[in-house]
N, C-alpha and C positions, 0 to 999 in steps of 0.2 A: 554707155557705150555700147556699140553694136555687137550683140554676140558672133556677129560672124567676122568682126575683126578680130576680135580676140582669139575666135578659134583657129584662122590662121596664122598666128602669129603666136600661138603658146610655144612653140619648141626656140623661138629666137627668146623668147620673154626667158623662159627656163635660161637657156643659156649664155644668156647677158647677166642675170643675177647669181650664177655660181661662177663666173667669170670672175668675178672680186673674193669669194670664199667660197669651200665646199659650205653644203649643209645639208638636215636632214627635212623629210618632205612639211611639218607644219612650219621649222624655220625659216624656209623656203618661204611658201605660203606669205606669211606674216611679214617677210621682208621687201617682197614682192608689193603687197598691199604697204606699208608704209614709203615704199621708192614712188611710188605712182599715187601717192596721197589718197587710198582708197578707190581709184578709178579702176584698179584691175585686181579684182578677188576672185582667186583659186583654189573650186573644190576639192574636197578629194577622189572624184567621180572625171576629173579632169585631169589633176596633178599627179595621180600615180601611173597612171598606166602613160604619161605624157615620159615621166621620171623613165619608166622600165622600158618604152622603145628608143629614148636615146642611148640608154645605155645598150639596149640590145646592138644598138647601130654605132656602139666603139664612142660613142660622142661623152658619154660618162661613165667616172667609173663608182663603185659602190662598197666603205667598208664600213663594218659592223664598230660604232663607238657607244661610249656611255657617255649620255648626255649632261650638263653639267648642272642640271636641276634635279639629276638622279632619275632613278627609276630605272626599265629593260634597257636592255641593249637597242638603239633605232641605225638605222644604216644612212648612212652620209654619203654624199654624190660628191664626186669630183669633176669638174672639166679635165677632160684627158686633151693630149695636145692635138689628137683628131677634132677635137668639140670647140678648142680654139680656132682652129683652120675653117668648122663648118658655121663659129659665130660670124666671121669675117666676112664668111661669104654669101651667110644669109642677111650682113648688115649692107653688103655692098647693094644687095637683089631689095631689099628694103627704100632702101637709098633712092634706086635708080626709080622703084616706083615713086615713091612719096615726088620727085622729081617730073616725074612726067604727068602726076592728077595736079600739082600745082601750076604747070603750065595750063591744063584743061582749066582752072578755075579763074 
């Protein structure tokens, strides 16, 4: 997959996967990998800055939770009401872009 397509849609990807349920960084990366059948793989270098940016923007909230597997607490991200609105806005924008490209093809 073209890395530029990925970069331009990272926020949409993260908001989409967190719409289903909250999660911590590694969990989110695993879910994206599984849901996209390995087509999209997130690395820490892009994942965590994007999560922090979305949190600062008010689209995500974060709480410390104890992972089911044990170990130290992790920061679990949840979609906020503003995040739900942003997800809808981004989906509509992506759908319009997709329709325009398909007309070109």
